N, CA, C and O atoms as a Tinker XYZ file with bonds, in Angstrom:
   376  protein
     1  N     74.342000   -5.226000   14.170000    73     2
     2  CA    73.734000   -5.350000   15.307000    64     1     3
     3  C     72.085000   -4.756000   14.867000    63     2     4     5
     4  O     72.305000   -3.703000   14.269000    81     3
     5  N     71.083000   -4.909000   14.898000    73     3     6
     6  CA    69.783000   -4.429000   14.708000    64     5     7
     7  C     69.320000   -3.201000   15.514000    63     6     8     9
     8  O     68.229000   -3.506000   15.032000    81     7
     9  N     69.207000   -2.700000   15.860000    73     7    10
    10  CA    68.334000   -1.638000   16.693000    64     9    11
    11  C     67.008000   -1.265000   16.736000    63    10    12    13
    12  O     66.637000   -0.678000   15.719000    81    11
    13  N     66.089000   -1.440000   17.687000    73    11    14
    14  CA    64.666000   -0.757000   18.006000    64    13    15
    15  C     64.481000    0.482000   17.138000    63    14    16    17
    16  O     64.971000    1.532000   17.553000    81    15
    17  N     63.766000    0.473000   15.864000    73    15    18
    18  CA    63.531000    2.044000   15.550000    64    17    19
    19  C     61.879000    2.181000   15.570000    63    18    20    21
    20  O     61.079000    1.279000   15.821000    81    19
    21  N     61.535000    3.838000   15.166000    73    19    22
    22  CA    59.709000    4.152000   15.746000    64    21    23
    23  C     59.339000    3.273000   14.216000    63    22    24    25
    24  O     59.976000    2.820000   13.265000    81    23
    25  N     58.057000    3.355000   14.617000    73    23    26
    26  CA    57.429000    2.481000   13.081000    64    25    27
    27  C     55.980000    2.743000   13.398000    63    26    28    29
    28  O     55.632000    2.416000   14.532000    81    27
    29  N     55.036000    3.293000   12.577000    73    27    30
    30  CA    53.823000    3.693000   12.785000    64    29    31
    31  C     53.090000    2.818000   11.521000    63    30    32    33
    32  O     53.222000    3.008000   10.312000    81    31
    33  N     52.291000    1.817000   12.206000    73    31    34
    34  CA    51.394000    1.161000   11.543000    64    33    35
    35  C     49.856000    1.732000   11.347000    63    34    36    37
    36  O     49.370000    2.248000   12.353000    81    35
    37  N     49.130000    1.699000   10.286000    73    35    38
    38  CA    47.718000    2.149000   10.244000    64    37    39
    39  C     47.210000    1.410000    9.025000    63    38    40    41
    40  O     47.699000    1.054000    7.953000    81    39
    41  N     45.566000    1.287000    9.855000    73    39    42
    42  CA    45.140000    0.368000    8.687000    64    41    43
    43  C     43.940000    1.021000    8.396000    63    42    44    45
    44  O     43.746000    2.094000    8.967000    81    43
    45  N     42.828000    0.458000    7.381000    73    43    46
    46  CA    41.710000    0.553000    7.266000    64    45    47
    47  C     40.706000   -0.625000    6.726000    63    46    48    49
    48  O     40.566000   -0.841000    5.522000    81    47
    49  N     39.910000   -1.484000    7.913000    73    47    50
    50  CA    39.257000   -2.322000    7.426000    64    49    51
    51  C     38.120000   -2.339000    7.649000    63    50    52    53
    52  O     37.403000   -1.685000    8.406000    81    51
    53  N     37.855000   -3.560000    6.568000    73    51    54
    54  CA    35.922000   -2.926000    6.199000    64    53    55
    55  C     35.190000   -3.676000    7.300000    63    54    56    57
    56  O     34.195000   -3.289000    7.912000    81    55
    57  N     35.966000   -5.009000    7.469000    73    55    58
    58  CA    35.089000   -6.115000    8.708000    64    57    59
    59  C     35.246000   -6.064000   10.046000    63    58    60    61
    60  O     36.401000   -6.177000   10.457000    81    59
    61  N     34.411000   -5.928000   10.797000    73    59    62
    62  CA    34.786000   -5.902000   11.981000    64    61    63
    63  C     35.164000   -6.982000   12.732000    63    62    64    65
    64  O     35.372000   -6.894000   13.942000    81    63
    65  N     35.275000   -8.064000   12.058000    73    63    66
    66  CA    35.903000   -9.705000   12.620000    64    65    67
    67  C     37.344000   -9.164000   12.241000    63    66    68    69
    68  O     37.941000   -8.706000   13.216000    81    67
    69  N     37.941000   -9.122000   11.208000    73    67    70
    70  CA    39.088000   -9.156000   11.172000    64    69    71
    71  C     39.558000   -7.880000   11.461000    63    70    72    73
    72  O     40.717000   -7.836000   11.873000    81    71
    73  N     38.988000   -6.888000   11.356000    73    71    74
    74  CA    39.807000   -5.448000   12.477000    64    73    75
    75  C     39.996000   -5.792000   14.007000    63    74    76    77
    76  O     40.854000   -5.163000   14.627000    81    75
    77  N     39.100000   -6.938000   14.774000    73    75    78
    78  CA    39.351000   -7.050000   16.012000    64    77    79
    79  C     40.456000   -7.904000   15.843000    63    78    80    81
    80  O     41.426000   -7.815000   16.595000    81    79
    81  N     40.398000   -8.813000   14.827000    73    79    82
    82  CA    42.198000   -9.614000   14.739000    64    81    83
    83  C     43.309000   -8.612000   14.423000    63    82    84    85
    84  O     44.368000   -8.970000   14.937000    81    83
    85  N     43.361000   -7.952000   14.028000    73    83    86
    86  CA    44.270000   -6.833000   13.632000    64    85    87
    87  C     45.015000   -6.607000   14.651000    63    86    88    89
    88  O     46.217000   -6.824000   14.809000    81    87
    89  N     43.766000   -5.883000   15.762000    73    87    90
    90  CA    43.757000   -5.340000   16.679000    64    89    91
    91  C     44.890000   -5.979000   17.706000    63    90    92    93
    92  O     45.916000   -5.513000   18.202000    81    91
    93  N     44.095000   -7.516000   17.812000    73    91    94
    94  CA    44.430000   -8.445000   18.968000    64    93    95
    95  C     45.862000   -8.559000   18.391000    63    94    96    97
    96  O     46.498000   -8.620000   19.443000    81    95
    97  N     47.013000   -8.644000   17.148000    73    95    98
    98  CA    47.762000   -9.229000   16.873000    64    97    99
    99  C     48.735000   -8.003000   17.229000    63    98   100   101
   100  O     49.826000   -8.284000   17.724000    81    99
   101  N     48.384000   -6.589000   16.993000    73    99   102
   102  CA    49.037000   -5.265000   17.496000    64   101   103
   103  C     49.189000   -5.287000   19.051000    63   102   104   105
   104  O     50.277000   -5.252000   19.627000    81   103
   105  N     48.162000   -5.340000   19.566000    73   103   106
   106  CA    47.872000   -5.637000   20.989000    64   105   107
   107  C     49.555000   -5.667000   21.716000    63   106   108   109
   108  O     50.020000   -5.230000   22.769000    81   107
   109  N     50.095000   -6.376000   20.609000    73   107   110
   110  CA    51.412000   -7.392000   21.168000    64   109   111
   111  C     52.671000   -6.762000   21.441000    63   110   112   113
   112  O     53.586000   -6.793000   22.264000    81   111
   113  N     52.244000   -6.056000   20.174000    73   111   114
   114  CA    53.459000   -5.072000   19.517000    64   113   115
   115  C     53.785000   -3.373000   19.406000    63   114   116   117
   116  O     54.653000   -2.646000   18.921000    81   115
   117  N     52.498000   -3.241000   20.186000    73   115   118
   118  CA    52.606000   -1.491000   19.686000    64   117   119
   119  C     52.722000   -0.822000   21.270000    63   118   120   121
   120  O     52.275000   -1.244000   22.337000    81   119
   121  N     53.530000    0.419000   20.941000    73   119   122
   122  CA    53.611000    0.996000   22.349000    64   121   123
   123  C     52.391000    1.829000   22.315000    63   122   124   125
   124  O     51.706000    1.612000   23.315000    81   123
   125  N     51.958000    2.569000   21.643000    73   123   126
   126  CA    50.544000    3.395000   21.732000    64   125   127
   127  C     49.637000    3.463000   21.139000    63   126   128   129
   128  O     49.546000    2.281000   20.808000    81   127
   129  N     48.577000    4.078000   20.568000    73   127   130
   130  CA    47.922000    4.190000   19.338000    64   129   131
   131  C     46.120000    4.554000   19.666000    63   130   132   133
   132  O     45.461000    4.431000   20.699000    81   131
   133  N     45.832000    4.925000   18.607000    73   131   134
   134  CA    44.335000    5.458000   18.998000    64   133   135
   135  C     43.636000    4.735000   17.606000    63   134   136   137
   136  O     44.100000    4.883000   16.476000    81   135
   137  N     42.481000    3.961000   17.916000    73   135   138
   138  CA    41.621000    3.077000   16.625000    64   137   139
   139  C     42.326000    2.518000   15.387000    63   138   140   141
   140  O     42.307000    1.301000   15.200000    81   139
   141  N     43.049000    3.470000   14.394000    73   139   142
   142  CA    43.796000    2.038000   13.664000    64   141   143
   143  C     44.963000    2.881000   12.804000    63   142   144   145
   144  O     45.079000    3.020000   11.587000    81   143
   145  N     45.823000    3.414000   13.962000    73   143   146
   146  CA    47.250000    4.611000   14.182000    64   145   147
   147  C     47.575000    3.418000   14.961000    63   146   148   149
   148  O     46.643000    2.788000   15.459000    81   147
   149  N     48.617000    3.081000   15.107000    73   147   150
   150  CA    49.998000    2.422000   16.484000    64   149   151
   151  C     51.198000    2.557000   16.196000    63   150   152   153
   152  O     51.649000    2.389000   15.063000    81   151
   153  N     51.978000    2.936000   17.378000    73   151   154
   154  CA    53.560000    3.356000   17.547000    64   153   155
   155  C     53.972000    1.943000   17.883000    63   154   156   157
   156  O     53.361000    1.229000   18.677000    81   155
   157  N     54.944000    1.632000   17.284000    73   155   158
   158  CA    56.057000    0.640000   17.849000    64   157   159
   159  C     57.390000    0.958000   17.245000    63   158   160   161
   160  O     57.782000    1.610000   16.277000    81   159
   161  N     57.982000    0.176000   18.285000    73   159   162
   162  CA    59.780000    0.262000   18.272000    64   161   163
   163  C     60.047000   -0.988000   18.010000    63   162   164   165
   164  O     59.767000   -1.846000   18.846000    81   163
   165  N     60.662000   -1.334000   16.750000    73   163   166
   166  CA    60.219000   -2.926000   16.165000    64   165   167
   167  C     61.873000   -2.993000   15.548000    63   166   168   169
   168  O     62.231000   -1.926000   15.048000    81   167
   169  N     62.576000   -3.753000   15.533000    73   167   170
   170  CA    63.786000   -4.854000   14.722000    64   169   171
   171  C     63.312000   -4.542000   13.360000    63   170   172   173
   172  O     62.139000   -4.291000   13.083000    81   171
   173  N     64.351000   -4.577000   12.480000    73   171   174
   174  CA    63.845000   -4.747000   10.927000    64   173   175
   175  C     62.798000   -6.487000   10.658000    63   174   176   177
   176  O     62.037000   -6.749000    9.727000    81   175
   177  N     63.095000   -7.176000   11.598000    73   175   178
   178  CA    62.685000   -8.632000   10.988000    64   177   179
   179  C     61.426000   -8.316000   12.216000    63   178   180   181
   180  O     60.294000   -8.594000   11.822000    81   179
   181  N     61.505000   -7.884000   13.346000    73   179   182
   182  CA    60.119000   -7.881000   13.836000    64   181   183
   183  C     59.357000   -6.693000   12.772000    63   182   184   185
   184  O     58.275000   -6.644000   13.357000    81   183
   185  N     59.279000   -6.182000   12.163000    73   183   186
   186  CA    58.400000   -5.603000   11.153000    64   185   187
   187  C     58.492000   -6.508000   10.380000    63   186   188   189
   188  O     57.388000   -7.036000   10.506000    81   187
   189  N     59.077000   -7.133000    9.588000    73   187   190
   190  CA    58.588000   -8.114000    8.192000    64   189   191
   191  C     57.804000   -9.217000    9.113000    63   190   192   193
   192  O     56.721000   -9.479000    8.589000    81   191
   193  N     58.020000   -9.932000   10.307000    73   191   194
   194  CA    56.996000  -10.598000   10.885000    64   193   195
   195  C     55.631000  -10.329000   11.354000    63   194   196   197
   196  O     54.558000  -10.918000   11.215000    81   195
   197  N     56.132000   -8.887000   12.158000    73   195   198
   198  CA    54.600000   -8.248000   11.812000    64   197   199
   199  C     53.786000   -7.508000   10.623000    63   198   200   201
   200  O     52.654000   -7.118000   10.909000    81   199
   201  N     54.000000   -7.408000   10.041000    73   199   202
   202  CA    53.551000   -7.183000    8.803000    64   201   203
   203  C     52.788000   -8.615000    7.692000    63   202   204   205
   204  O     51.779000   -8.560000    6.990000    81   203
   205  N     53.904000   -9.973000    7.957000    73   203   206
   206  CA    53.513000  -10.912000    7.659000    64   205   207
   207  C     51.778000  -11.511000    7.907000    63   206   208   209
   208  O     50.918000  -11.976000    7.160000    81   207
   209  N     51.911000  -11.041000   10.086000    73   207   210
   210  CA    51.097000  -11.468000   10.264000    64   209   211
   211  C     49.827000  -10.684000   10.029000    63   210   212   213
   212  O     48.760000  -11.294000   10.105000    81   211
   213  N     49.834000   -9.311000    9.733000    73   211   214
   214  CA    48.870000   -8.348000    9.564000    64   213   215
   215  C     48.297000   -8.566000    8.490000    63   214   216   217
   216  O     47.117000   -8.268000    8.307000    81   215
   217  N     49.120000   -9.176000    7.526000    73   215   218
   218  CA    48.240000   -8.747000    6.498000    64   217   219
   219  C     47.605000  -10.876000    5.864000    63   218   220   221
   220  O     46.949000  -10.968000    4.827000    81   219
   221  N     47.809000  -11.623000    6.326000    73   219   222
   222  CA    47.153000  -12.908000    6.699000    64   221   223
   223  C     45.630000  -12.781000    6.650000    63   222   224   225
   224  O     44.993000  -13.444000    5.831000    81   223
   225  N     45.076000  -12.013000    7.436000    73   223   226
   226  CA    43.526000  -11.832000    7.653000    64   225   227
   227  C     42.905000  -10.936000    7.051000    63   226   228   229
   228  O     41.677000  -10.866000    7.078000    81   227
   229  N     43.912000   -9.838000    6.201000    73   227   230
   230  CA    43.346000   -8.821000    5.355000    64   229   231
   231  C     42.913000   -9.651000    4.210000    63   230   232   233
   232  O     43.397000  -10.671000    3.720000    81   231
   233  N     41.231000   -8.506000    3.731000    73   231   234
   234  CA    40.680000   -8.968000    2.755000    64   233   235
   235  C     41.771000   -7.781000    1.363000    63   234   236   237
   236  O     41.795000   -6.550000    1.357000    81   235
   237  N     42.396000   -8.584000    0.532000    73   235   238
   238  CA    43.115000   -7.339000    0.079000    64   237   239
   239  C     42.510000   -6.914000   -1.218000    63   238   240   241
   240  O     43.306000   -6.449000   -2.035000    81   239
   241  N     41.040000   -6.996000   -1.621000    73   239   242
   242  CA    40.346000   -6.088000   -2.371000    64   241   243
   243  C     39.730000   -4.868000   -1.308000    63   242   244   245
   244  O     39.847000   -3.711000   -1.711000    81   243
   245  N     39.259000   -5.030000   -0.338000    73   243   246
   246  CA    38.961000   -4.187000    0.344000    64   245   247
   247  C     40.047000   -3.272000    1.800000    63   246   248   249
   248  O     40.387000   -2.170000    2.229000    81   247
   249  N     40.109000   -4.011000    1.907000    73   247   250
   250  CA    41.534000   -3.703000    3.490000    64   249   251
   251  C     42.517000   -2.988000    2.913000    63   250   252   253
   252  O     42.709000   -3.181000    1.712000    81   251
   253  N     43.298000   -2.072000    3.585000    73   251   254
   254  CA    44.596000   -1.249000    3.898000    64   253   255
   255  C     45.438000   -1.581000    4.598000    63   254   256   257
   256  O     45.178000   -1.981000    5.732000    81   255
   257  N     46.424000   -1.525000    4.228000    73   255   258
   258  CA    47.714000   -1.691000    5.715000    64   257   259
   259  C     48.630000   -0.949000    5.321000    63   258   260   261
   260  O     48.918000   -0.934000    4.125000    81   259
   261  N     49.301000   -0.160000    6.238000    73   259   262
   262  CA    50.699000    0.785000    5.745000    64   261   263
   263  C     51.525000    1.290000    7.460000    63   262   264   265
   264  O     51.175000    1.709000    8.564000    81   263
   265  N     52.964000    0.843000    6.616000    73   263   266
   266  CA    53.402000    0.729000    8.003000    64   265   267
   267  C     55.077000    1.346000    7.059000    63   266   268   269
   268  O     55.716000    1.096000    6.037000    81   267
   269  N     55.112000    2.137000    8.099000    73   267   270
   270  CA    56.151000    3.285000    7.579000    64   269   271
   271  C     57.118000    3.776000    8.827000    63   270   272   273
   272  O     56.785000    4.500000    9.765000    81   271
   273  N     58.430000    3.168000    8.569000    73   271   274
   274  CA    59.295000    3.653000    9.758000    64   273   275
   275  C     59.325000    5.384000    9.902000    63   274   276   277
   276  O     59.300000    6.200000    8.981000    81   275
   277  N     59.367000    5.557000   10.900000    73   275   278
   278  CA    60.046000    6.972000   11.327000    64   277   279
   279  C     61.731000    7.317000   11.216000    63   278   280   281
   280  O     62.566000    6.434000   11.410000    81   279
   281  N     62.080000    8.654000   10.893000    73   279   282
   282  CA    63.670000    9.014000   11.333000    64   281   283
   283  C     63.770000    9.759000   11.868000    63   282   284   285
   284  O     64.108000   10.772000   11.256000    81   283
   285  N     63.531000    9.921000   13.711000    73   283   286
   286  CA    62.933000   10.956000   13.958000    64   285   287
   287  C     64.588000   12.257000   14.040000    63   286   288   289
   288  O     64.770000   13.082000   14.936000    81   287
   289  N     65.283000   12.075000   13.127000    73   287   290
   290  CA    66.418000   13.522000   12.749000    64   289   291
   291  C     65.436000   13.919000   11.452000    63   290   292   293
   292  O     66.086000   14.655000   10.710000    81   291
   293  N     64.046000   13.673000   10.909000    73   291   294
   294  CA    63.661000   14.173000    9.655000    64   293   295
   295  C     62.074000   15.255000    9.988000    63   294   296   297
   296  O     61.072000   15.142000   10.694000    81   295
   297  N     62.418000   15.897000    9.369000    73   295   298
   298  CA    60.481000   16.169000    9.536000    64   297   299
   299  C     59.543000   15.097000    8.861000    63   298   300   301
   300  O     59.911000   14.234000    8.065000    81   299
   301  N     58.299000   15.305000    9.312000    73   299   302
   302  CA    57.592000   14.283000    8.760000    64   301   303
   303  C     56.020000   15.352000    8.314000    63   302   304   305
   304  O     55.172000   15.685000    9.142000    81   303
   305  N     55.996000   15.685000    6.923000    73   303   306
   306  CA    55.309000   16.168000    7.020000    64   305   307
   307  C     53.715000   15.908000    6.121000    63   306   308   309
   308  O     53.805000   14.972000    5.327000    81   307
   309  N     52.869000   16.325000    6.138000    73   307   310
   310  CA    51.203000   15.702000    6.218000    64   309   311
   311  C     50.549000   16.645000    5.328000    63   310   312   313
   312  O     51.144000   17.722000    5.307000    81   311
   313  N     49.044000   16.572000    4.240000    73   311   314
   314  CA    48.888000   17.355000    3.816000    64   313   315
   315  C     47.484000   16.587000    3.081000    63   314   316   317
   316  O     47.962000   15.847000    2.221000    81   315
   317  N     46.303000   16.484000    3.066000    73   315   318
   318  CA    45.230000   16.320000    2.471000    64   317   319
   319  C     45.119000   14.997000    3.401000    63   318   320   321
   320  O     45.931000   14.831000    4.311000    81   319
   321  N     43.940000   13.930000    3.107000    73   319   322
   322  CA    43.283000   13.362000    4.018000    64   321   323
   323  C     43.279000   12.211000    2.360000    63   322   324   325
   324  O     43.386000   12.426000    1.153000    81   323
   325  N     43.071000   10.862000    3.340000    73   323   326
   326  CA    42.278000    9.501000    2.656000    64   325   327
   327  C     43.304000    9.224000    1.805000    63   326   328   329
   328  O     44.246000    9.969000    1.535000    81   327
   329  N     43.068000    7.995000    1.341000    73   327   330
   330  CA    43.991000    7.271000    0.170000    64   329   331
   331  C     44.417000    8.179000   -1.010000    63   330   332   333
   332  O     45.541000    8.089000   -1.504000    81   331
   333  N     43.489000    9.053000   -1.445000    73   331   334
   334  CA    44.185000    9.590000   -2.838000    64   333   335
   335  C     44.937000   10.733000   -2.586000    63   334   336   337
   336  O     45.150000   11.490000   -3.534000    81   335
   337  N     45.566000   11.113000   -1.019000    73   335   338
   338  CA    47.229000   12.073000   -0.826000    64   337   339
   339  C     47.872000   10.908000   -0.995000    63   338   340   341
   340  O     48.771000   11.125000   -1.807000    81   339
   341  N     47.882000    9.902000   -0.690000    73   339   342
   342  CA    49.258000    9.160000   -0.980000    64   341   343
   343  C     49.421000    8.997000   -2.142000    63   342   344   345
   344  O     50.548000    9.181000   -2.602000    81   343
   345  N     48.110000    8.512000   -3.170000    73   343   346
   346  CA    48.800000    8.843000   -4.816000    64   345   347
   347  C     49.014000    9.980000   -5.203000    63   346   348   349
   348  O     49.674000    9.953000   -6.241000    81   347
   349  N     48.683000   11.357000   -4.743000    73   347   350
   350  CA    48.587000   11.814000   -5.451000    64   349   351
   351  C     50.049000   12.623000   -4.672000    63   350   352   353
   352  O     50.248000   13.834000   -4.583000    81   351
   353  N     51.176000   11.178000   -4.039000    73   351   354
   354  CA    52.405000   11.844000   -3.523000    64   353   355
   355  C     52.157000   13.560000   -2.337000    63   354   356   357
   356  O     52.944000   14.499000   -2.210000    81   355
   357  N     50.947000   13.379000   -1.764000    73   355   358
   358  CA    51.087000   14.510000   -0.709000    64   357   359
   359  C     51.348000   14.189000    0.489000    63   358   360   361
   360  O     51.310000   14.997000    1.417000    81   359
   361  N     51.655000   12.928000    0.612000    73   359   362
   362  CA    52.250000   12.292000    1.905000    64   361   363
   363  C     53.511000   11.638000    2.007000    63   362   364   365
   364  O     53.762000   10.513000    1.576000    81   363
   365  N     54.530000   12.643000    2.782000    73   363   366
   366  CA    56.336000   12.647000    2.837000    64   365   367
   367  C     56.378000   12.367000    4.034000    63   366   368   369
   368  O     55.916000   13.067000    4.935000    81   367
   369  N     56.856000   11.463000    4.141000    73   367   370
   370  CA    57.699000   10.815000    5.365000    64   369   371
   371  C     59.329000   10.738000    5.572000    63   370   372   373
   372  O     59.868000    9.666000    5.849000    81   371
   373  N     59.805000   11.520000    5.471000    73   371   374
   374  CA    61.328000   11.356000    6.194000    64   373   375
   375  C     62.028000   11.346000    4.255000    63   374   376
   376  O     63.234000   11.238000    4.035000    81   375
């Protein structure tokens, strides 16, 4: 039995037209959010489907997409800003 789990979807998209497409897709799945960060509650297969839907319109050279499962029993730690934070391993989720 698959359960709905909390997941955060974040993106950085260079073109307004693509950003609008992504937002339109996410409106059907999300619980809430602001600008480019959204919270959803999804089953594993739903998350896979959403990832495929969101990946399709992206420009692989300029756009970024991040989907992170949240484990409610673990702390979320964050330090730093921008994509360099992730590459420097300053981002830790559960």
